[in-house]
N, CA, C and O atoms as a GROMACS GRO file, in nm:
protein
  144
    1UNK      N    1 -17.105 -12.902 -13.844
    1UNK     CA    2 -17.024 -12.986 -14.027
    1UNK      C    3 -16.920 -12.912 -13.964
    1UNK      O    4 -16.958 -12.822 -13.888
    2UNK      N    5 -16.830 -12.924 -13.973
    2UNK     CA    6 -16.618 -12.855 -13.966
    2UNK      C    7 -16.622 -12.876 -14.116
    2UNK      O    8 -16.689 -12.946 -14.191
    3UNK      N    9 -16.509 -12.777 -14.134
    3UNK     CA   10 -16.502 -12.759 -14.299
    3UNK      C   11 -16.278 -12.743 -14.186
    3UNK      O   12 -16.219 -12.716 -14.081
    4UNK      N   13 -16.267 -12.788 -14.329
    4UNK     CA   14 -16.123 -12.749 -14.339
    4UNK      C   15 -15.999 -12.724 -14.423
    4UNK      O   16 -15.940 -12.824 -14.465
    5UNK      N   17 -15.938 -12.573 -14.460
    5UNK     CA   18 -15.868 -12.561 -14.591
    5UNK      C   19 -15.751 -12.469 -14.543
    5UNK      O   20 -15.735 -12.364 -14.482
    6UNK      N   21 -15.644 -12.608 -14.630
    6UNK     CA   22 -15.550 -12.584 -14.643
    6UNK      C   23 -15.434 -12.562 -14.722
    6UNK      O   24 -15.383 -12.652 -14.790
    7UNK      N   25 -15.379 -12.418 -14.714
    7UNK     CA   26 -15.349 -12.324 -14.840
    7UNK      C   27 -15.237 -12.366 -14.826
    7UNK      O   28 -15.223 -12.447 -14.735
    8UNK      N   29 -15.072 -12.318 -14.933
    8UNK     CA   30 -14.982 -12.414 -14.906
    8UNK      C   31 -14.921 -12.274 -15.009
    8UNK      O   32 -14.972 -12.236 -15.114
    9UNK      N   33 -14.850 -12.240 -14.968
    9UNK     CA   34 -14.782 -12.116 -15.084
    9UNK      C   35 -14.603 -12.160 -15.150
    9UNK      O   36 -14.505 -12.114 -15.092
   10UNK      N   37 -14.589 -12.253 -15.275
   10UNK     CA   38 -14.471 -12.278 -15.279
   10UNK      C   39 -14.440 -12.280 -15.385
   10UNK      O   40 -14.505 -12.317 -15.482
   11UNK      N   41 -14.292 -12.222 -15.375
   11UNK     CA   42 -14.172 -12.119 -15.474
   11UNK      C   43 -14.220 -12.257 -15.629
   11UNK      O   44 -14.304 -12.347 -15.637
   12UNK      N   45 -14.141 -12.217 -15.700
   12UNK     CA   46 -14.189 -12.282 -15.819
   12UNK      C   47 -14.107 -12.448 -15.881
   12UNK      O   48 -14.009 -12.488 -15.817
   13UNK      N   49 -14.149 -12.518 -15.985
   13UNK     CA   50 -14.065 -12.637 -15.946
   13UNK      C   51 -14.080 -12.706 -15.796
   13UNK      O   52 -14.027 -12.804 -15.744
   14UNK      N   53 -14.161 -12.624 -15.761
   14UNK     CA   54 -14.237 -12.715 -15.567
   14UNK      C   55 -14.401 -12.834 -15.613
   14UNK      O   56 -14.474 -12.900 -15.539
   15UNK      N   57 -14.401 -12.810 -15.781
   15UNK     CA   58 -14.496 -12.823 -15.722
   15UNK      C   59 -14.562 -12.954 -15.657
   15UNK      O   60 -14.662 -12.966 -15.586
   16UNK      N   61 -14.424 -13.096 -15.730
   16UNK     CA   62 -14.413 -13.275 -15.680
   16UNK      C   63 -14.431 -13.271 -15.544
   16UNK      O   64 -14.514 -13.342 -15.487
   17UNK      N   65 -14.306 -13.136 -15.446
   17UNK     CA   66 -14.379 -13.157 -15.328
   17UNK      C   67 -14.431 -13.152 -15.243
   17UNK      O   68 -14.423 -13.223 -15.143
   18UNK      N   69 -14.516 -13.039 -15.272
   18UNK     CA   70 -14.702 -13.016 -15.270
   18UNK      C   71 -14.790 -13.058 -15.276
   18UNK      O   72 -14.896 -13.038 -15.218
   19UNK      N   73 -14.746 -13.149 -15.376
   19UNK     CA   74 -14.849 -13.283 -15.431
   19UNK      C   75 -14.846 -13.447 -15.324
   19UNK      O   76 -14.935 -13.532 -15.314
   20UNK      N   77 -14.662 -13.441 -15.237
   20UNK     CA   78 -14.625 -13.499 -15.194
   20UNK      C   79 -14.691 -13.490 -14.973
   20UNK      O   80 -14.690 -13.556 -14.870
   21UNK      N   81 -14.724 -13.389 -15.014
   21UNK     CA   82 -14.774 -13.314 -14.865
   21UNK      C   83 -14.884 -13.325 -14.857
   21UNK      O   84 -14.918 -13.392 -14.760
   22UNK      N   85 -14.995 -13.272 -14.946
   22UNK     CA   86 -15.154 -13.295 -15.006
   22UNK      C   87 -15.130 -13.494 -14.971
   22UNK      O   88 -15.186 -13.544 -14.874
   23UNK      N   89 -15.079 -13.544 -15.027
   23UNK     CA   90 -15.122 -13.699 -15.016
   23UNK      C   91 -15.032 -13.726 -14.819
   23UNK      O   92 -14.997 -13.816 -14.742
   24UNK      N   93 -15.035 -13.655 -14.824
   24UNK     CA   94 -15.000 -13.630 -14.656
   24UNK      C   95 -15.092 -13.649 -14.604
   24UNK      O   96 -15.153 -13.753 -14.578
   25UNK      N   97 -15.121 -13.461 -14.571
   25UNK     CA   98 -15.216 -13.443 -14.506
   25UNK      C   99 -15.359 -13.541 -14.526
   25UNK      O  100 -15.422 -13.606 -14.443
   26UNK      N  101 -15.376 -13.522 -14.655
   26UNK     CA  102 -15.562 -13.628 -14.650
   26UNK      C  103 -15.494 -13.792 -14.618
   26UNK      O  104 -15.574 -13.874 -14.572
   27UNK      N  105 -15.421 -13.815 -14.631
   27UNK     CA  106 -15.472 -13.949 -14.545
   27UNK      C  107 -15.473 -13.925 -14.368
   27UNK      O  108 -15.579 -13.925 -14.305
   28UNK      N  109 -15.374 -13.909 -14.320
   28UNK     CA  110 -15.404 -13.829 -14.145
   28UNK      C  111 -15.570 -13.779 -14.159
   28UNK      O  112 -15.659 -13.853 -14.117
   29UNK      N  113 -15.588 -13.701 -14.196
   29UNK     CA  114 -15.747 -13.656 -14.240
   29UNK      C  115 -15.835 -13.783 -14.204
   29UNK      O  116 -15.903 -13.810 -14.105
   30UNK      N  117 -15.800 -13.869 -14.356
   30UNK     CA  118 -15.910 -13.972 -14.340
   30UNK      C  119 -15.910 -14.101 -14.204
   30UNK      O  120 -15.950 -14.218 -14.207
   31UNK      N  121 -15.844 -14.011 -14.084
   31UNK     CA  122 -15.807 -14.122 -13.982
   31UNK      C  123 -15.922 -14.049 -13.882
   31UNK      O  124 -15.946 -14.107 -13.776
   32UNK      N  125 -15.987 -13.936 -13.910
   32UNK     CA  126 -15.975 -13.847 -13.763
   32UNK      C  127 -16.076 -13.838 -13.721
   32UNK      O  128 -16.103 -13.719 -13.729
   33UNK      N  129 -16.175 -13.902 -13.669
   33UNK     CA  130 -16.355 -13.956 -13.636
   33UNK      C  131 -16.476 -13.829 -13.755
   33UNK      O  132 -16.557 -13.762 -13.690
   34UNK      N  133 -16.476 -13.824 -13.795
   34UNK     CA  134 -16.637 -13.719 -13.832
   34UNK      C  135 -16.552 -13.737 -13.978
   34UNK      O  136 -16.649 -13.719 -14.052
   35UNK      N  137 -16.463 -13.756 -14.051
   35UNK     CA  138 -16.446 -13.710 -14.162
   35UNK      C  139 -16.477 -13.840 -14.274
   35UNK      O  140 -16.464 -13.962 -14.271
   36UNK      N  141 -16.531 -13.729 -14.384
   36UNK     CA  142 -16.590 -13.810 -14.505
   36UNK      C  143 -16.517 -13.765 -14.650
   36UNK      O  144 -16.551 -13.818 -14.756
   0.00000   0.00000   0.00000
């Protein structure tokens, strides 16, 4: 079993940009073998 944790520190007012980054990483991770 593998686990992955990604933390980003963003400045004030950067929530929308952070959510877009999280969506991009989630899409990439879902393509990896063994990801659930």
